[in-house]
N, C-alpha and C positions, 0 to 999 in steps of 0.2 A: 914572431913576438916573443921577447924574453920572459923568462919564468917569472921574474919579479913584477913585470908589468901585468902578467895574468893574475896574480894573487887578489888585486882589488876586484877584478872581473868575477872571480870565483866567489868572493865574499858578496858581491852584488847579487849574483845568482841565488845563493842561499837566502838572502834577504828577500828577493823576490818570490822564491819558493814558500818562504814562511808567510808572506803576505797573501799568495793564493791559497795556501792551506787555511789560514785564518779567515779569509774572505768567504769561504765556503766550509764552515766548520762542522756541518752534519750534526748540530747540536739537538739531536732528538733521540728516542730509544733506538737501540740497535736490533729492530725486528727485521733484519736483512735476509736476503735469499741464502747467505751463507751460513746463517744461524738465527735463531729467534729467542734464545733463552741464556746462553753462556754468559753473554756480556753482563746482564743484571744479575746473574749468579755471582760473578766476580765482585760486582759492586756490593751485593749483599754481604759477602765474605769480608770485604774491606770495611764495610760499615760496622760490622760486629767486632772486627779486630780493634778498629779505632774508638769504639765505645766500651771496650773491655767486657764484650760479651762472649769472648772465646771464638774459636774457628768454626763457625756454623753458618749456613745459609738462612737458617730461621730467624727472621727479623723480629718475631713477636711470639711469645709463648716458650715452649720447652727447647732445651739445648739439643740439637740433632747433630751427632757426630759427622764430620766430613772428611773423607779420606781420599777423594778422586783427585782434586786439584791441589798441588802444592801452593803455598801462600805467597809466592813470588808476585803473581799479578795483583793479588789483594793489597800487598804492600805497596807496590808501584802506584796504584790508584788511590792510597789512602789520603794523600794530601789534597787531592781534589775533593775526595768525599768529606773530609773535615772542614774545608773551606766552603763547601756547599751549604752547610747549615742544615735547616729542617728538611729541606726538599733538594733532591739531587739536582746540580747545576751542569747541564749536559755540556755547555761550553768548557767548563773547567776540566771535565772528565776528557773531552775529545782534544783539548789543547795539550794535556799530558801526553796523549798518544801522538799528537802532531810532533812534539819536541823528540820524542823517542825516534820517530821516523826520521827526523832531521839528523839526529846523532847517527843513525845507521847510514845516512847518505854520506856524511863526513868520514866515517870509518871505511865505507866502501871505496871512496876515493884514495884514502891512505894506503889501504891493502893493495888495491890494484896497482897504484903507482910503484908500491914497494916490491911487489912479486912481478910486475911486467918490466920494471925499468923505464916505463914510458909515461910521461905526464899526458901525452896526447890520448893514449888509451885509457888512463885514468879519467880524463875529462869526459870522453865521449861514453865510457862505460857508466859513470856516475850519472851522466845525463839521461841515459836510457832507462836506468833503474829509477831515478827521481820522478821521470815523466811516465812511468809505468802505472796504468790505471789500477791495477791490483795493489800496486804499493801505495797509491794515493788513498784507495779504499780502506785498506787495513791500517792506514795511519789516522783514519778517522773513526774507528770503532773500538771499544774497550774489550778486545779479545787478545789472546797471546801471540798471534802470528807474527806481529811486527817486532815485539820484544824478543821473541826466540831468534829471528833473523839478526836482530841488532846485537844480541849477546853473542851469537856465534861469529860474526864479523869482527866484533871487538876483540874476542878471545883470540881469533886467527891472527889478528894484526899484532896485538900485544905479545902474544907467545912468540911470535916471529922475531920481534924485536929483542925481547929479553933473552932469546936463545941464540943471539948473535954471539955471545961470549959464553965460554963454559959455565954451567950452573952446578952448585953443589947439590947433594941429595936434599938438604933441608929446603933449599930454594925451589927444587923440583916439586917436593911435597906441597909447600905453600902455593905454588903456581897451580898445582892440581886441585888444591882445596878450594882456591878462588875461582877457577874455571868451573869446577864441579857444582858450585853453587847455582849455576845455570839450570839445574834440574828443578830449581824451585819455581821456574816458569813453566817448563814442560819436559817431559821424559824424552822428547825428541832430540834434545841436545847431547844425549849419551855418547853420541859419536865423536865428541870433543875429546874423549878419553885417548884418542890417536894423535893429539896435537905434538907430543915429542918427536914423532917419526919424521918431522920436517927436518930435524937436525941430528936425530939419533938412529941411524939405520941399524936395525936389528939384524938384517941379513947382509953379510959382506961375502960377495963371491959365492953365494948359495950356502954359506956357512952362518950358523947363528953366532952372533957377537954377544956373549953373555953379559959383558960389561955394560953394553948399551941396553939390553934387555933389562938389566938390574935397574938402570936409571929410569926407563920407561915404566917399570913396575913400582918405583917409589912415587912417580907422577900419578900413576893409576890409583895408588893406595890413598893419596890425599883426595883424588877426584871422587872417589866413592863414598867419602865421609858424609857429605850432606844427603846423598841419595839414600845411604843406609839409614842415617838418622831418621829421615822422613818414612822409611819402611818400618823401623823400630816403633816410632810413635803410632803409627797405624796399627801395628800388630797388637796393641794394647787395648784395642776396642773390638767388641762384638760387632761385626759388619751385617750380620743376618738381618734381613728385613729392612735394611736402610735404602734400598733402592739405588738411585744415582749417587747418593752421598756415601754409599758403602763400596763403590767401585775401586778396584786395584788397578792402576794404570799399566802395569805390566801384564797382569792376567787378562785384562780386557781385550788384548790383542788376538787371543785365541779363543774368546768365549763366543757361543752361539748368538747370546743377546748381550750386546756391549754394556747396556745400562742396568743389567741385573746381575749383582755379585753371585747369586745363586744359581746362575744359568750354568749348564753343562759346558764342558770344553768341546771344541769342534773335533771332529775325526780328522786323520791326516788327509784323506780325500777331500773333505770340506775346506781344510786349509789351503790345500792346493788349488781348489776351484775358486777360493776367495782371492788368492794372489793373482791368478789369471784374470779374473774379472776386474780387479783394481788396477792392474797394469795395462790391459788390452782393451778394456771397455772405457776406462777413465784417464788413466795416466797418460797415454799416448796423445790425448787431446789437451788435457790440463797443462802439461809441461809446455808444448809449443804455444799455446794460447797465451800463457802468462809470461813467456819469455820473448816472442817475437814481436815487435812493435806492430800494432794494428791488427794482428791476425785473429782476435777475438771477434772483430767485426765480421769476418767471413763466415763464422759459424760453421767450421769445417766438419763438425760432427754430423751435420744434416746434409753434407754434400754427397754427391755420387763418389763411390770409391773412398769413402772418408777413412776407413781403416787403413788403406794403403797410403794415404796421405799422412795420417797420424803416425804410422809406422816409420815412413820415410823421414819425416821431420824429426822424430824422436831418435832415429839412427844417426842422423847428422849432429844432433846435440850430443849424443853419447860419444861420438867420434871427437867432437871438440872438448869434451870433458876428460878424455884420457890424459892423466897427468904426464907432461913432458919434462917436469923437474921434480926432484925429490921433495922440495919445500912445499909442493902442491898436493902431495900425497894425502896429508891429513884432511884437506878439504874434500878431496875426491872420496875418502872413506867416510866422512862425515855425511856427505850427500848420500852415498851408498846406503849407510845404516838408516838414514831417514826413509829412504825408498823401501827399504826392508820392512821397517816398522809400519809404514802406512799400508803397504801391500798385505800385511798379515790381517789388519784389523777389518771388521765386518763393514765399517763405514768409511774405509780408506779411499772410496771413490769421490768423497766430497772434495770440492774445490779447494776449501780453505786448507786442507792438510797437504796440499801440494805447494801451497805459496812459498813457504821458506825454502823448500827444495828449489823451486824455480829461481828465486832470487839469489841463493848461493850458487847456483849453476850459472846465472848470469855473470856473477862476480868472477867465477872461475874461467869462464869462456874469454872474459877480457883480461884476465891475468896472463893468459897465454896465447892470445890471438895473433901475436907476432911470432909465434912458434909453430904454426900449424902448416908449414909448408907452403904450397902454392895459393892457399885461400886468400891470403893478404900479403904475405911476405914480400912478393915481387911486384905487387902493385906500385904503380907509379904514385908519387906523393899526390898529384891532382886527382887521381881515381879514388885513393883513400879518402881524401878530403870530400869528394863527391858522395861516396858511400856514407860516410859519417853525417853529412848535412841531410841526405835523404832520411837516415835512421832518425835524426832528431826531429825532422819536419813531421814525419809520421808519427812519432811518438807525441809530439805536441797536439796534432790533430786527434789522435786516438784518445788522449786523456781528455781533451775538450769534449768529445763526443760521449765518452763514458760519464764524465761528470753531468753533463746535460740529461743523459738518460737516468742517471741516479737520482737527480734532483726532481725530475718529473715523477719517479715512483722510487722512493727511498726504502720502502718496506717490502717484504715478501708478500706478493700480491695474492698468493693462496692462502686459504684458511682465515681470511679476514683480519690479518695483522694490520693493515692501514686503519681500519675502523677502530681496532683495539687501541692503537696509538693515540687516535683522535680522541676517545672517550677518556683515556687516561690523563692526556695533557689538559683537556677540558676541566678535570677536577684537580688540577694542580693546586697543592696546599689546602686541600679541602678541610683536612683535620687540624690544621693550624688555627683555625678560627673558632674560638670558644663559643661563638653564637650558634654554630651548626649543631643539629641533633647529635646526640652521643652515638658514635659508631664503634662497636666492640670489636668487630673483625669483618673484613670483606673477603668473600670467595670470588676468585678470578682466575683466569687462564694463566697469568704470570703474576704471582703474588709478589715477587720481588720488585718488579717494576712499578706496580701500582703502589706499593708501600713507600717506595723512594720517592716517587712523584707526588703523591697526595698526602703523605704523612699519616694515612690512616692505617691502623692495624691491619695486617694481612698474613695470617699465619700459614705455614706449610702444613700439609697432611701427610703422614707417613703410616699408613695402615700396617705395614710390615712389623712395626714395633708398638702397634696399639696406640699411636698418638693421632687422634681424630677430634681436632678441636671443633667447637660449635662457632658458626658464623651468624651474624645479625644482619649481614647485607650481602648481596650478590650482584655481579655483573654476568648476565646471563646471555647466551646466543639464541636470538629470537628465531633463528632459522630452524632450530632443533627442539623448540618448546613444544611440550605436549599438555601443557597446563596453562590455565588462564591467569595472567599476572595483572590484569587491568585494575584489580582491586588493591594492589599493592601500592605503597608510596614509591614514587618514581623520583629518582635524583637526576637521571641524565638518560639520553637515548640518542642512538643513530639508526642507521638502516639496517645494522647487523646486532648491535649490542644494547641491552637495557640495564641500567644500574638501578637497583630496587632494595627496598628494606624488607626483609623476610618476616612473615607473621609471628614467628618464633625462632629462637636459635637452633640451627640445623648443622649437622656435620656434611662433609663433602658428599659422602654415600647417600645421605638422606635428601640432599639438594638434587642430586642427579636422579634419584628415585622419584621425588616429588615433581620435578619440572621437566625432565627429559624422558622419564619412563624407560621402556625398553631400549631406547636408542644409546643410552648410557654415556652420552657426550662428556 
């Protein structure tokens, strides 16, 4: 079939994919197994930026400096937050993420076709990515994983095109400046600093080419401007006692406690142990699970000889990632830098941190699948088509089963997150009604989510800086209660949580002492 005839088919596929994405929008709080608080924190930052309250997660009360997450995600979500009005509209938020995901699919196709020179590989590679269950999931949650991948693949494609012709130093500086803006999403994109190496080989016959090195340095100078600006901004604040809000993204990689800016640094032995655990306890499973269609269904971590299976699959993937062309060196170095950063951090074993790595690895595999010798190069066309068809069919079944599983239990089943989402949504718009009793501030497990859903004030507590507001109401965990709440005015209740009016304004510490006692929930 000619290329011209395939264009409408690809457009139809994108339309069908959008319909599938919108038909199952996951329009609910992101209390998922991947994370149960980052999404609503991003939305809180976005809400405050949109309403001129500064860059802070605290939606009510004092301004609390935030230095952990750069403002990229907050700015991306801002239109959906503004259009939501008084209470967050989950569909608008998730539709924003779906569109970002679809943009990533388009640029994946463009980049694979450009680097592989094969429309067939671009088609099959993009299908495998688009039908990937993890890609679907992160395109339906308000977290940075999808935007990071999309930014990277866009930067790779556009830089490769722009560098087809010689670029002057000013152009390289501006290209670096624009590419480096990706750090506003997440520091994981720092590996994009290697982009010029696709066309500017620094080493020539094992000698340093200083003219090329100078050009790469000009690009790097532009690249670090935004990252350095974010660092300068944060250096102006005293981060002591801020807890999560005072974390430095670079320093956290080698801290004993990631979410504590005052935590001591890990020893070299502890760092080595962390790297070993993240790579060999988690990475060797996450990478194959997220890349190979349907493999997540087999739950290889629980199989006999699981480590051997994980190592073997990871070794095959590594072999496929070895760059066969200079133009793929930047992508390989980007992936390598991401693995390095994730391996260092104490929580680097989390599945979500491997997502961008896995998707970029898929892109790279398909960029050079026709250059890996006997694996596919000498297959007959019919055999190649059979392999492609099996991959697509398995991907479709895998995605369908994943969506079915997710819709049956969209929340992290541990620690009563499903019940918490239930009671939050049951009180949607509660404080928009002037007839309701006055609610000064609500204490609850996720103040950002409750504030955005109900409209009721729900301030953060930051004891490290002495900010301990008083709460008039609380959503308490009935399982841990050590005090009778029967005489309190009840607003709502389910099998785990109870929403009550407190007898008098109490701080978080006072609530825990009064109702949870020594358990300190």
